[in-house]
C-alpha positions as CSV (number, residue, x, y, z in Angstrom):
1,X,0.0,0.0,0.0
2,X,2.9,2.4,0.8
3,X,4.2,2.1,-2.8
4,X,0.7,2.8,-4.2
5,X,0.2,5.9,-2.1
6,X,3.6,7.2,-3.0
7,X,2.8,6.6,-6.7
8,X,-0.4,8.4,-6.4
9,X,1.3,11.4,-4.7
10,X,4.1,11.4,-7.3
11,X,1.7,11.3,-10.3
12,X,-0.7,13.8,-8.9
13,X,2.2,16.2,-8.1
14,X,3.5,15.8,-11.6
15,X,0.0,16.6,-12.9
16,X,0.2,13.2,-14.7
17,X,-3.5,12.5,-14.9
18,X,-3.1,9.4,-17.0
19,X,-0.5,8.0,-14.7
20,X,-2.7,8.7,-11.7
21,X,-5.7,7.1,-13.4
22,X,-3.8,3.9,-14.0
23,X,-3.7,3.4,-10.2
24,X,-7.6,3.3,-10.0
25,X,-10.1,0.6,-10.7
26,X,-12.5,1.4,-13.5
27,X,-15.4,1.7,-11.1
28,X,-13.5,3.7,-8.5
29,X,-15.1,6.4,-6.4
30,X,-13.5,9.5,-4.8
31,X,-16.0,11.0,-2.2
32,X,-14.7,14.3,-1.0
33,X,-16.6,15.8,1.9
34,X,-14.7,19.1,1.6
35,X,-16.2,19.7,-1.8
36,X,-19.5,18.0,-1.1
37,X,-19.4,15.6,-4.1
38,X,-18.5,12.1,-5.1
39,X,-16.6,11.4,-8.3
40,X,-17.5,8.0,-9.9
41,X,-15.6,5.9,-12.4
42,X,-12.6,6.8,-14.4
43,X,-14.5,9.8,-15.8
44,X,-15.2,11.1,-12.4
45,X,-11.7,10.5,-11.1
46,X,-10.3,12.3,-14.1
47,X,-12.5,15.2,-13.4
48,X,-11.4,15.3,-9.8
49,X,-7.7,15.2,-10.6
50,X,-8.0,17.8,-13.4
51,X,-10.1,20.1,-11.3
52,X,-8.5,19.9,-7.8
53,X,-4.9,18.9,-8.6
54,X,-4.1,20.3,-12.0
55,X,-6.6,23.2,-11.8
56,X,-5.3,24.4,-8.4
57,X,-1.6,23.6,-9.0
58,X,-1.9,21.3,-5.9
59,X,1.2,19.8,-4.4
60,X,0.9,17.0,-1.8
61,X,3.3,15.8,0.8
62,X,2.8,12.6,2.8
63,X,2.6,13.4,6.5
64,X,1.6,9.9,7.8
65,X,0.1,6.7,6.7
66,X,-1.6,4.0,8.8
67,X,-2.3,0.7,7.2
68,X,-5.6,-0.5,8.8
69,X,-5.5,-3.9,7.1
70,X,-4.5,-5.4,3.7
71,X,-7.0,-3.3,1.8
72,X,-7.5,-0.1,3.8
73,X,-5.3,2.7,4.9
74,X,-5.6,6.2,6.4
75,X,-3.3,8.8,4.9
76,X,-2.7,12.4,6.1
77,X,-1.4,14.8,3.5
78,X,-0.2,18.4,3.4
79,X,-1.7,20.2,0.4
80,X,-0.4,23.5,-1.0
81,X,-1.6,25.2,-4.2
82,X,-3.4,28.2,-5.6
83,X,-5.9,27.8,-2.7
84,X,-3.3,28.2,0.0
85,X,-2.5,25.5,2.5
86,X,-4.6,22.6,3.9
87,X,-4.1,19.3,5.8
88,X,-6.3,16.5,4.6
89,X,-7.1,12.8,5.3
90,X,-7.6,10.2,2.6
91,X,-9.2,6.9,3.6
92,X,-8.0,4.6,0.8
93,X,-9.5,1.2,-0.1
94,X,-7.9,-1.0,-2.7
95,X,-9.2,-4.1,-4.5
96,X,-7.5,-7.5,-4.7
97,X,-5.7,-6.4,-7.9
98,X,-4.0,-3.6,-5.9
99,X,-5.9,-0.8,-7.6
100,X,-7.6,2.1,-5.7
101,X,-11.4,1.4,-5.5
102,X,-12.4,4.2,-3.2
103,X,-11.0,7.3,-1.5
104,X,-13.0,9.1,1.1
105,X,-11.3,12.5,1.4
106,X,-11.8,15.4,3.8
107,X,-9.9,18.4,5.1
108,X,-9.1,18.9,8.7
């Protein structure tokens, strides 16, 4: 899971939307409480990445990661970008193929 999280951060920081998308299952969901919306499937995940990472020039830094079990982890990130600075938490669930199937995101 650590490698997957690091790959997600690296591709998002590089604004490599295609690279980041390759880490997600086709039916993945990003549910972000801070924006009040869920982004479903590859189309939704692409929209989320383009809007909130590329669009706001977001850079993420891993603060901590707790593996809850084989398929779930809780990740704290430091976000900076055109919006300023925020700390957020990602609850990440992966499938048996090692792809992200769900992220529940929120800001502190």
